[in-house]
N, C-alpha and C positions, 0 to 999 in steps of 0.2 A: 468631949473627946472620947470618953469611955464608951458611950453609946455608939459613936461613929465607928470605933474599932470593932465592936461586937457586930454591927450591921455589916461591915465589910467582910468580917470573918464568916458570917452567915451566908453572904452572897458567894464567897469562894467555895464554901462547903456545898451549896446547891449546884454550883457549876461543875464540881467534881463528879456528880452523878448524872449530869445532863448529857444527852446524846450529842455526838459530834455534828456540827452544822456550820457551814460558811466559815471555814478556816481562813484566818488572815494570812497573807503571804507578803513577802517583800515586794514592793512595787505597787501594792494596792493603794487606791485613793478612796478614802471614806469622806462622804459629804453629808453633813447634818444640817437640818433646819430646825431651830429651836424657838420656843417662847421662853424668855428669860426674865426673871424678876431681879432687879438690881437693888439691893438693900444696903445702903451705906451704914457702916459702923462708925459714924462721924465723931470727931473730937476737934476742938479748935482752941487756939490761943486767944488772948484778949484782943479786942478790936482797938487798933491804934488810930486815934484821930488827933493830929497836931493842934487843931483849933480848940480842942477840949483839954489840952494839956498832956496828950500822949495816950497811954493805955487807959481804957475805960474799965474800972474795976468790975469784976463779976460779969463781964460781957462775953458774948460768943455767938456762934451761929450753928444751925442744924441744916442738914441736907436731906431732901425728901427722896423717897424711893421712886422707881419707874419700872414699868413692864414693857419689854421691847421684843421685836423679832431679832434673831441672831443666826448667823451663818458661820459654819466652820469647816475647815478642810484638814484632814489628817493624811499624811503620807507615811505608809508603813515601811520603815527601814529594814525590818525583819519581823517574823511572826509576833514577837513579844514587844517590839519597840516601834514607836511612831512619833512623828512630829506634827503638832497641831497648830494651825493659825486660826484665831478666833476673831470674827469681825462683827461689828454692830455699833450703834451709838445710842446714847440715852439722853433724856432731857431732865434737868433738875432745877427745882426751886431751892434757893438758900434763904433761910429765915433767921432773923435776929433772935437771940435767946438771952436769958438772964437780964442784966440791967439794960442791955441794948434793946430788948423787947419792951422793958418798962418805959423806955424813952419813946415808944410808939413807932419804932422802925418797921416792924413786921417783916414782910418779904423784901429782901434787899437785892437779890441777884436772880436772874433767869439765865441758865447756860446749858449748852450741850457738851457732852463728853464723847470723844471717839477714842476707845481704848484698845487698839489692836494688841493681841496677846499671843505670844509664841511659847508653847510648852513642849517639853520632851516627855513622852508618856511611856509607862510600862504596862503592858496588857498581860494580866496574870494567866488567863486561860484562853488563848486565841482560837482554840479548836472547839470550844464548847458553845452551847446555845446562850448561856449567860456568861458574859465576858466583862468582869470588872477591871478597872484600870486606875492608876494614879498618875499625876503629872506635875511637873514644876518647870518654871521658866521665867520669862521677863515680860513686863507690860510697859508700853509707852502710851500715855494718855494725852491727847490734844484737846484742849478746851476751846470752843468756838461759839460764835453767835451770842456772846455774853451781853447782857443788858442790865443796866441799873433800874431797879423798880421801887415802887413804894415812895415813902416820904423823902428818900435820898435823891430821887430822880428830879431832874430839871433840864432845860435845854443845855446841851453841851456836856452833860454828865456821861462819864465813860467808866467801864470796868474791864480790866485785863487780868486773866487768870493764868498763872505760870503752868507750863506743861509739866507732866510727872513721868518719872522713870522709876520702876520698882519691881519687886519680886511678885510672882504669881504662883499659886498652887491650886490643884484641882483633884477631884476624885469623881468617878462615874462608873456607869455600867451600860453595856449594850445588850439588848434582848433580841435574839434572832427571830425574824418572822419567817424568812425563807433563806435561800442561799445568798441573796443580795440585799434584802431590806431588813431593817432592824429599828427597834425603838430605843431611845437613849434617855437616860437620866444623868444629870451632871451638876456638880456644885464647884464653884471656884471662889477663891479669895484673892483680892488684888491689893497690894501695897500701893496706895495712891494718895499723894499729898500735893497741895498747891498753895500758893499765896495769891490772894485776890487784892488787886491794886485799884482803888477808886480815885478818880480825879473829877473835878468840876461838879461835885455834888452839892447839895444844900449845906453839908457840913464841911465842904472843902475836900481836901485829899484825905485818904484813909487807907489802911491795909489790914488784912487778917490772914493768919496761917491756919489752914484747915487740913486735917487728916480725914480723907473720905473713906478709904479702906473698905470697899464694898464686898459683900458676899453676893454671889450671883447664882441663883437657883434656876435650873432650866430643865425643860422636858421637850423632846422632839422626836423626829423620825429621820433616819439616815439611809444611805445607799452606798454600797461598795461598787467601785469601778475598776 
């Protein structure tokens, strides 16, 4: 956190001496295309399997990372204030860990996540060539195309993951190329959690609560309209 604060302060300092270019104005629409790396900071409760007597001691799951294309739109309410909608979806493997991995379960879920995120942004220096911003808002994640995989899979096995609603925070910076085009760096954190419900597997029914909580690192190019 200390390093992030110092980096943001350095960006603001550089922006103060940068020449004016591409000033944001109320009514501007900023469109960014990014390449984003979704890195879950995952944590899970114990795997509950009624056929095995309930909670499996020392069991859990981990969620893998994914790199995806991302599209976002920012509507400038005023030179310093904007509202951003972030769109994109990622694919994740969920693997057994701890004693669940010792049982030979391995990869247990393959699922996609669609996490539209709406944030209110404050742009520190909308008239400069280097324009840092921070944002906060809300995320809704819809999990879809879930599949049971590995040893748990058998004909009729199904998995359903609950949708998630949570807080989102971001920080980033735009670097002006000319009056309309810019390069963007952005990082977001999303409060994302779900419960995975298994039915019809080789172990019968089961469920597990998972905090996904991804950090999303992204770089891209944008244009003002």
